[in-house]
RODO-2510 file (C-alpha; in nm, 4 decimals, decimal comma):
residues 430
     n   res          X          Y          Z
     1     m     0,8053     1,0464     1,1863
     2     m     0,7631     0,6998     1,3233
     3     p     0,4685     0,6459     1,5564
     4     a     0,5068     0,6374     1,9299
     5     p     0,5439     0,3023     2,0907
     6     a     0,2202     0,1093     2,1727
     7     d     0,2671     0,1650     2,5459
     8     a     0,1958     0,5341     2,5153
     9     s    -0,0220     0,6939     2,7858
    10     g    -0,3972     0,6915     2,7422
    11     c    -0,3689     1,0671     2,6633
    12     d    -0,1111     1,0235     2,3883
    13     l    -0,3118     0,7275     2,2567
    14     a    -0,6225     0,9353     2,2451
    15     g    -0,4621     1,2150     2,0528
    16     r    -0,3163     0,9553     1,8051
    17     y    -0,6652     0,7955     1,7669
    18     a    -0,8325     1,1270     1,6979
    19     a    -0,5663     1,2226     1,4382
    20     v    -0,5932     0,8989     1,2444
    21     r    -0,9700     0,9019     1,2414
    22     a    -0,9777     1,2574     1,1334
    23     r    -0,7472     1,1931     0,8581
    24     s    -0,9929     0,9274     0,7081
    25     l    -1,2719     1,1816     0,7057
    26     a    -1,0573     1,4425     0,5417
    27     l    -0,9807     1,1855     0,2556
    28     a    -1,3469     1,1336     0,1996
    29     e    -1,4352     1,5028     0,2091
    30     g    -1,5903     1,6208    -0,1136
    31     l    -1,7199     1,2761    -0,2081
    32     s    -2,0734     1,2396    -0,3042
    33     d    -2,2865     0,9579    -0,1794
    34     a    -2,2562     0,7951    -0,5158
    35     d    -1,8772     0,8398    -0,5260
    36     a    -1,8499     0,6702    -0,1888
    37     t    -2,0928     0,3815    -0,2818
    38     v    -1,9865     0,2516    -0,6195
    39     q    -1,7428    -0,0553    -0,6410
    40     s    -1,5383    -0,0688    -0,9636
    41     m    -1,4139    -0,4283    -0,9223
    42     d    -1,3963    -0,7111    -0,6832
    43     d    -1,0452    -0,6274    -0,5478
    44     a    -1,1633    -0,2729    -0,4754
    45     s    -1,4068    -0,1464    -0,2071
    46     p    -1,6209     0,1633    -0,1876
    47     a    -1,4925     0,4619     0,0202
    48     k    -1,8052     0,4342     0,2377
    49     w    -1,7193     0,0799     0,3194
    50     h    -1,3710     0,1665     0,4159
    51     l    -1,4946     0,4303     0,6596
    52     a    -1,7387     0,1833     0,8013
    53     h    -1,5099    -0,1200     0,8271
    54     t    -1,2352     0,0593     0,9999
    55     t    -1,5020     0,1669     1,2512
    56     w    -1,6290    -0,1904     1,2860
    57     f    -1,2734    -0,2943     1,3828
    58     f    -1,2660    -0,0777     1,6842
    59     e    -1,6319    -0,1729     1,7775
    60     e    -1,5590    -0,5509     1,7374
    61     f    -1,2073    -0,5779     1,8722
    62     i    -1,1867    -0,3014     2,1354
    63     l    -1,5245    -0,1644     2,2647
    64     a    -1,7077    -0,5000     2,2637
    65     g    -1,4567    -0,6477     2,5249
    66     a    -1,3159    -0,3375     2,7025
    67     a    -1,6263    -0,1112     2,7496
    68     p    -1,9028    -0,3132     2,9171
    69     a    -2,1382    -0,0172     2,8965
    70     y    -2,0939     0,0341     2,5414
    71     r    -2,4020    -0,0030     2,3212
    72     g    -2,3710    -0,0924     1,9489
    73     y    -2,4804     0,1505     1,6853
    74     d    -2,6543    -0,1015     1,4638
    75     a    -2,6331    -0,4745     1,5243
    76     r    -2,6635    -0,5381     1,1459
    77     y    -2,3375    -0,3641     1,0800
    78     r    -2,1425    -0,6567     1,2318
    79     y    -2,2597    -0,8404     0,9161
    80     l    -2,2175    -0,5684     0,6708
    81     f    -1,8640    -0,4414     0,7567
    82     n    -1,6712    -0,7532     0,8533
    83     s    -1,3989    -0,8045     0,5853
    84     y    -1,2587    -1,1584     0,6199
    85     y    -1,2708    -1,2514     0,9947
    86     d    -1,4345    -1,6008     0,9654
    87     s    -1,4204    -1,6539     1,3471
    88     v    -1,6349    -1,3378     1,4027
    89     g    -1,9196    -1,4791     1,1838
    90     a    -2,0899    -1,4454     0,8472
    91     r    -2,0259    -1,1327     0,6377
    92     h    -2,1536    -0,9656     0,3232
    93     p    -1,9761    -1,0979     0,0162
    94     r    -1,6846    -0,8793    -0,0935
    95     p    -1,7782    -0,8512    -0,4617
    96     r    -2,1155    -0,7066    -0,3626
    97     r    -2,0073    -0,4333    -0,1282
    98     g    -2,0942    -0,1816    -0,4056
    99     l    -2,4604    -0,2698    -0,3750
   100     l    -2,4930    -0,1352    -0,0322
   101     t    -2,6725     0,1864    -0,1139
   102     r    -2,7853     0,1878     0,2440
   103     p    -2,6523     0,2901     0,4935
   104     s    -2,5932     0,6297     0,3330
   105     l    -2,2622     0,8145     0,3624
   106     d    -2,4092     1,0388     0,6250
   107     e    -2,5274     0,7323     0,8175
   108     v    -2,1798     0,5897     0,8094
   109     q    -2,0357     0,9051     0,9401
   110     g    -2,2840     0,8839     1,2243
   111     y    -2,1703     0,5381     1,2890
   112     r    -1,8017     0,6761     1,3126
   113     a    -1,9012     0,9498     1,5398
   114     h    -2,0806     0,7054     1,7832
   115     v    -1,7811     0,4731     1,7895
   116     d    -1,5406     0,7706     1,8220
   117     n    -1,7280     0,9042     2,1277
   118     a    -1,7157     0,5715     2,2933
   119     m    -1,3407     0,5385     2,2170
   120     a    -1,2813     0,8819     2,3522
   121     r    -1,4274     0,7863     2,6805
   122     l    -1,2266     0,4702     2,6942
   123     l    -0,9060     0,6446     2,6100
   124     a    -0,9545     0,9356     2,8526
   125     d    -0,7592     0,7378     3,1207
   126     p    -0,4616     0,5197     3,0799
   127     v    -0,5463     0,1648     2,9433
   128     p    -0,3645    -0,1644     3,0002
   129     d    -0,0679    -0,2343     2,7653
   130     a    -0,2392    -0,5190     2,5974
   131     l    -0,5394    -0,2952     2,5018
   132     a    -0,3146    -0,0095     2,4065
   133     r    -0,1384    -0,2379     2,1656
   134     r    -0,4626    -0,3513     2,0050
   135     v    -0,5756     0,0085     1,9652
   136     v    -0,2456     0,0839     1,7913
   137     l    -0,3042    -0,2179     1,5609
   138     g    -0,6446    -0,0766     1,4855
   139     l    -0,4834     0,2695     1,3893
   140     h    -0,2360     0,1011     1,1560
   141     h    -0,5208    -0,0924     1,0152
   142     e    -0,7049     0,2231     0,9471
   143     q    -0,3957     0,3717     0,7783
   144     q    -0,3869     0,0715     0,5458
   145     h    -0,7565     0,1375     0,4527
   146     q    -0,6736     0,5120     0,3948
   147     e    -0,4289     0,3992     0,1243
   148     l    -0,6835     0,1571    -0,0119
   149     l    -0,9427     0,4234    -0,0091
   150     l    -0,7213     0,6350    -0,2407
   151     t    -0,6204     0,3516    -0,4766
   152     d    -0,9803     0,2264    -0,5030
   153     l    -1,1109     0,5776    -0,5848
   154     l    -0,8478     0,6049    -0,8476
   155     h    -0,9606     0,2890    -1,0030
   156     l    -1,3272     0,3873    -0,9826
   157     f    -1,2715     0,7390    -1,1410
   158     a    -1,0635     0,5605    -1,4189
   159     q    -1,3689     0,3859    -1,5315
   160     n    -1,5487     0,7197    -1,5909
   161     p    -1,4975     0,8638    -1,9508
   162     l    -1,5001     1,2207    -1,7910
   163     h    -1,1777     1,1486    -1,6125
   164     p    -1,2845     1,3230    -1,2925
   165     a    -1,0230     1,4409    -1,0466
   166     y    -1,0328     1,3311    -0,6902
   167     r    -0,8309     1,6463    -0,5839
   168     d    -0,7189     1,9167    -0,8202
   169     a    -0,3395     1,9439    -0,8215
   170     a    -0,0998     2,1280    -1,0477
   171     p     0,1053     1,8690    -1,2281
   172     p     0,4685     1,8686    -1,0990
   173     s     0,7351     2,0181    -1,3333
   174     a     0,8765     1,7448    -1,5327
   175     p     1,2339     1,7195    -1,6756
   176     a     1,2547     1,7507    -2,0438
   177     t     1,4285     1,4105    -2,0727
   178     a     1,4468     1,0805    -1,8745
   179     p     1,7118     1,0467    -1,6204
   180     g     2,0459     0,8765    -1,6860
   181     s     2,1118     0,5151    -1,6179
   182     p     2,0870     0,4413    -1,2542
   183     a     2,3994     0,3708    -1,0484
   184     w     2,4443     0,0168    -0,8985
   185     i     2,4981     0,0209    -0,5255
   186     p     2,6816    -0,2874    -0,3889
   187     f     2,6043    -0,4729    -0,0691
   188     d     2,8027    -0,7466     0,0988
   189     g     2,6941    -1,0909     0,1196
   190     g     2,6949    -1,3066     0,4287
   191     r     2,4720    -1,3397     0,7295
   192     h     2,2282    -1,0615     0,8028
   193     w     1,9568    -1,0042     1,0609
   194     v     1,6209    -0,9389     0,9125
   195     g     1,2635    -0,8829     1,0682
   196     h     1,1379    -0,6500     1,3300
   197     d     1,3280    -0,6228     1,6525
   198     g     1,0227    -0,5782     1,8795
   199     e     1,0743    -0,2113     1,9584
   200     g     0,7597    -0,0227     1,8643
   201     f     0,4790    -0,1327     1,6512
   202     a     0,5038    -0,4004     1,3754
   203     y     0,2579    -0,6435     1,2231
   204     d     0,2958    -0,9962     1,3265
   205     c     0,4207    -1,1093     0,9752
   206     e     0,7302    -0,8883     1,0246
   207     g     0,8773    -1,1257     1,2807
   208     p     1,0308    -1,3215     1,4325
   209     r     1,3689    -1,1536     1,3759
   210     h     1,6055    -1,4027     1,2282
   211     e     1,9301    -1,4514     1,0260
   212     v     1,9451    -1,4931     0,6429
   213     l     2,2331    -1,5859     0,4200
   214     l     2,2732    -1,3463     0,1164
   215     r     2,5110    -1,3510    -0,1607
   216     p     2,6832    -1,0211    -0,2639
   217     f     2,4326    -0,8099    -0,4704
   218     r     2,3738    -0,4731    -0,6217
   219     l     2,0612    -0,2586    -0,6326
   220     a     1,9703     0,0057    -0,8820
   221     s     1,9904     0,3486    -0,7228
   222     r     1,6400     0,4349    -0,8264
   223     p     1,3169     0,2560    -0,9315
   224     v     1,2496     0,2015    -1,2993
   225     c     1,0968     0,5104    -1,4593
   226     n     0,8238     0,5821    -1,7102
   227     a     1,0642     0,6565    -1,9929
   228     e     1,2316     0,3228    -1,9424
   229     w     0,8948     0,1469    -1,9382
   230     c     0,8158     0,3079    -2,2658
   231     d     1,1400     0,1604    -2,4147
   232     f     1,0131    -0,1817    -2,2999
   233     i     0,6838    -0,1303    -2,4692
   234     a     0,8421    -0,0018    -2,7978
   235     d     1,0758    -0,3080    -2,7954
   236     g     0,7764    -0,5401    -2,7852
   237     g     0,7898    -0,6243    -2,4218
   238     y     0,4172    -0,7074    -2,4093
   239     r     0,4338    -0,9113    -2,7239
   240     t     0,7425    -1,1331    -2,6472
   241     p     0,6390    -1,4508    -2,4732
   242     t     1,0076    -1,5539    -2,3703
   243     l     1,0154    -1,2579    -2,1256
   244     w     0,7222    -1,3823    -1,9299
   245     l     0,6423    -1,6394    -1,6725
   246     s     0,3827    -1,8939    -1,7990
   247     d     0,1025    -1,7554    -1,5795
   248     g     0,2120    -1,3968    -1,6601
   249     w     0,1930    -1,4545    -2,0357
   250     k    -0,1435    -1,6198    -2,0031
   251     t    -0,2609    -1,3150    -1,8139
   252     v    -0,1242    -1,0745    -2,0664
   253     q    -0,3073    -1,2629    -2,3410
   254     t    -0,6319    -1,2928    -2,1543
   255     e    -0,6468    -0,9389    -2,0187
   256     g    -0,5042    -0,7745    -2,3456
   257     w    -0,2340    -0,5811    -2,1460
   258     t    -0,0215    -0,3501    -2,3508
   259     t     0,0722    -0,0873    -2,0995
   260     p     0,0576    -0,0396    -1,7180
   261     l    -0,2807     0,0099    -1,5705
   262     h    -0,4477     0,3490    -1,6105
   263     w    -0,2305     0,4533    -1,9091
   264     n    -0,4282     0,6099    -2,1816
   265     g    -0,3168     0,3749    -2,4606
   266     e     0,0392     0,3275    -2,5864
   267     p     0,2375     0,6491    -2,6095
   268     a     0,3528     0,7611    -2,9356
   269     p     0,7392     0,7480    -3,0058
   270     g     0,8989     1,0416    -2,8254
   271     e     0,5881     1,1432    -2,6505
   272     a     0,5301     1,1208    -2,2534
   273     p     0,2541     0,8716    -2,1610
   274     r    -0,0748     1,0026    -2,0293
   275     a    -0,2473     0,8272    -1,7451
   276     m    -0,5402     0,8556    -1,5138
   277     t    -0,4266     1,0002    -1,1777
   278     l    -0,5982     1,1219    -0,8670
   279     a    -0,5767     1,4665    -1,0363
   280     g    -0,7574     1,3419    -1,3486
   281     l    -0,5879     1,2499    -1,6829
   282     q    -0,2328     1,3818    -1,6919
   283     s     0,0853     1,3568    -1,8823
   284     l     0,3280     1,1441    -1,6802
   285     d     0,6670     1,2602    -1,5933
   286     p     0,9225     1,0463    -1,7963
   287     a     1,1591     1,0586    -1,4926
   288     a     0,9027     0,9429    -1,2356
   289     p     0,8706     0,5757    -1,1236
   290     v     0,6425     0,3621    -1,3177
   291     a     0,3421     0,2642    -1,1278
   292     h     0,0429     0,0320    -1,1578
   293     v     0,2393    -0,2778    -1,2799
   294     s     0,1819    -0,6324    -1,1589
   295     f     0,4406    -0,8772    -1,0448
   296     y     0,4250    -1,0400    -1,3693
   297     e     0,4998    -0,7155    -1,5554
   298     a     0,7807    -0,6338    -1,3136
   299     d     0,9488    -0,9694    -1,3516
   300     a     0,9218    -0,9452    -1,7337
   301     y     1,0798    -0,6083    -1,7471
   302     a     1,3635    -0,7209    -1,5277
   303     r     1,4320    -1,0139    -1,7633
   304     w     1,4112    -0,7805    -2,0568
   305     a     1,6623    -0,5508    -1,8850
   306     g     1,9012    -0,8420    -1,8208
   307     k     1,8526    -0,7960    -1,4402
   308     r     1,6197    -0,9468    -1,1720
   309     l     1,3884    -0,8390    -0,8933
   310     p     1,5567    -0,8127    -0,5473
   311     s     1,4503    -1,0604    -0,2788
   312     e     1,2705    -0,8837     0,0106
   313     f     1,5755    -0,9565     0,2422
   314     e     1,8105    -0,7808    -0,0057
   315     w     1,5773    -0,4823    -0,0129
   316     e     1,5461    -0,4857     0,3742
   317     v     1,9281    -0,5166     0,4115
   318     a     1,9773    -0,2216     0,1795
   319     a     1,7131    -0,0101     0,3658
   320     q     1,8669    -0,0745     0,7031
   321     g     2,1622     0,1299     0,6137
   322     l     1,9528     0,4443     0,5100
   323     p     1,9415     0,7486     0,7324
   324     e     1,6112     0,8497     0,8985
   325     a     1,5856     1,1374     0,6481
   326     a     1,5119     0,8828     0,3750
   327     l     1,1796     0,7976     0,5344
   328     e     1,1035     1,1483     0,6715
   329     g     1,1618     1,3079     0,3371
   330     a     0,9688     1,0428     0,1301
   331     n     0,6903     1,1219    -0,1132
   332     l     0,4028     0,9807     0,1082
   333     a     0,0366     1,0623     0,1077
   334     d     0,0701     1,3499     0,3616
   335     r     0,2634     1,5501     0,1053
   336     g    -0,0489     1,5789    -0,1123
   337     t     0,1018     1,5107    -0,4406
   338     l    -0,0709     1,1669    -0,4604
   339     r     0,1397     1,0569    -0,7656
   340     p     0,5006     0,9319    -0,8012
   341     l     0,7610     1,1975    -0,8528
   342     a     1,0984     1,2019    -1,0124
   343     a     1,3961     1,1802    -0,7653
   344     p     1,5345     1,5270    -0,6635
   345     a     1,8131     1,6376    -0,8876
   346     a     2,0373     1,6706    -0,5789
   347     a     1,9556     1,3264    -0,4406
   348     g     2,3138     1,2051    -0,4369
   349     p     2,4788     0,8908    -0,5655
   350     g     2,3283     0,6410    -0,3129
   351     l     1,9874     0,4732    -0,3026
   352     v     1,6943     0,7058    -0,3428
   353     q     1,3175     0,6634    -0,3303
   354     m     1,3411     0,3318    -0,1170
   355     y     1,0380     0,4848     0,0630
   356     g     0,7323     0,6438    -0,0865
   357     d     0,6449     0,7021    -0,4563
   358     v     0,5812     0,3356    -0,5407
   359     w     0,5833    -0,0045    -0,3638
   360     e     0,8508    -0,2107    -0,5038
   361     w     0,7912    -0,5704    -0,6083
   362     t     1,0190    -0,8201    -0,4777
   363     a     1,0855    -1,1778    -0,6005
   364     s     0,9987    -1,3189    -0,2638
   365     p     0,6694    -1,5014    -0,1860
   366     f     0,4700    -1,3983     0,1142
   367     v     0,5374    -1,6701     0,3593
   368     a     0,5865    -1,7108     0,7342
   369     y     0,9237    -1,6328     0,8976
   370     p     1,0963    -1,9182     1,0860
   371     g     0,9036    -1,9514     1,4208
   372     f     0,6075    -1,7311     1,3252
   373     r     0,2881    -1,8237     1,5091
   374     p    -0,0349    -1,6260     1,4452
   375     a    -0,2096    -1,4663     1,7499
   376     a    -0,5047    -1,6500     1,9148
   377     g    -0,8546    -1,5626     1,8068
   378     a    -0,9772    -1,3495     1,5243
   379     i    -0,6869    -1,1095     1,5352
   380     g    -0,4734    -1,4174     1,4248
   381     e    -0,6455    -1,3835     1,0873
   382     y    -0,5091    -1,0585     1,0024
   383     n    -0,2046    -1,1747     0,8107
   384     g    -0,1228    -1,5417     0,8656
   385     k    -0,3973    -1,6889     0,6557
   386     f    -0,2914    -1,4954     0,3436
   387     m     0,0693    -1,6494     0,3290
   388     c    -0,0012    -1,8367     0,0061
   389     n     0,0325    -1,7429    -0,3731
   390     q     0,1220    -1,3728    -0,2901
   391     f     0,4328    -1,1803    -0,3424
   392     v     0,5937    -0,9205    -0,1125
   393     l     0,6294    -0,5555    -0,1956
   394     r     0,8432    -0,3070     0,0067
   395     g     0,8810     0,0613     0,0747
   396     g     0,5401     0,2358     0,0652
   397     s     0,3942     0,4611    -0,2038
   398     c     0,2620     0,8196    -0,2692
   399     a    -0,0593     0,7042    -0,1105
   400     t     0,0810     0,5490     0,2120
   401     p     0,0193     0,7741     0,5312
   402     a     0,3388     0,8931     0,6962
   403     g     0,4230     0,7081     1,0170
   404     h     0,3023     0,3769     0,8708
   405     l     0,6387     0,2517     0,7247
   406     r     0,9661     0,0941     0,8506
   407     a     1,2298    -0,1138     0,6732
   408     t     1,0679    -0,4351     0,7932
   409     y     0,7205    -0,3622     0,6571
   410     r     0,5922    -0,6419     0,4282
   411     n     0,3126    -0,5545     0,1859
   412     f     0,1629    -0,8390    -0,0184
   413     f    -0,0498    -0,8775    -0,3237
   414     y    -0,1348    -1,1447    -0,5857
   415     p     0,1044    -1,1485    -0,8838
   416     h    -0,1574    -1,0240    -1,1215
   417     q    -0,2826    -0,7262    -0,9203
   418     r    -0,1849    -0,3889    -1,0268
   419     w    -0,4353    -0,1215    -0,9069
   420     q    -0,1866    -0,0252    -0,6318
   421     f     0,0991     0,2245    -0,6846
   422     a     0,3357    -0,0592    -0,7436
   423     g     0,6563    -0,0373    -0,9390
   424     l     1,0086    -0,1962    -0,9289
   425     r     1,3693    -0,1634    -0,8574
   426     l     1,6234    -0,3876    -1,0411
   427     a     1,8899    -0,5832    -0,8711
   428     e     2,1850    -0,8087    -0,9938
   429     d     2,4245    -1,0427    -0,8442
   430     a     2,7611    -0,8829    -0,7581
***
């Protein structure tokens, strides 16, 4: 279900606030203080930091200006839990977040309770529209961190030779063989409107709405699956320099990539790959979408297959024609599988898995739309200053919270990054 508009009444907004904040605590349930403190790499953050940073956001951008009687929990947290807002002030270096053994997880939860109590008092009565919109932004910001909390924990646990499970889950029943070749769904060229229309919530980078000119194209009916990626590996995909962009080939050589991230070595011929998942080390469904690949890998696979990656606008135009059920029935975090799944057998002949399972890399750089202007003040740092050297992904993943996606949503990462549930869908010119 899509979230209610940002002009919801104070009562509705209070309920939404409580639900999102409770979801974050539920995701952290069962973690030890050590689980929540360790940082496995510079790109990831400790679970404890995610819980504190999302709380800092409401304290800094809501309570500090809208609740004159509010008293901060600990003035030092303004330095510890700022992420990248330079206009707010100095901050603890990102690569050193895992050294914050104090405050403890219990203290961070006390911080959350302190801020939540103040927010409950603030939202007990209707609030001005501008403030309501900022609260909704904070809720979507927290949902982003809920996904990051899961992917960061997966990366952390993948470093442990015991292969611990974050949540015990029975592996989904896997088909005996890989799926057949995908169908190719045609779309007309011409002028198309893209970008958010202003109804309901969207991030600033999703607008302004504007026209683009597209040539006729076709999209694969489903994402690339694990079995197909095994064919790419067996055919020397990671050893063939002509398949790779120059920076991608350099990265492959430097990092020693031979499989997607979290795979437990190259699979033997005819065997399903095994990989670290949030349920521990598991055999991967050959028909499920491949995950944890970088833009470089996705681009190389597309070249190997004789296809290409879609542009973000091709993806968006295709998604515009999908029924609401495509989003409502998606494999998102709330289903609890926390891993990509094969498309249902009765999915039909059209596009499937456009939402959920894996984010889909596009060929589009993350840049501003025509007429984009960042908001004034620190909030303007949210997306605009990252519009350089990154690529757009679309569609969400099995770790994305329900109610957080729409056809215009633009995720973005650097081309070498692959710890997210990122996969790909092929495209071709019609």
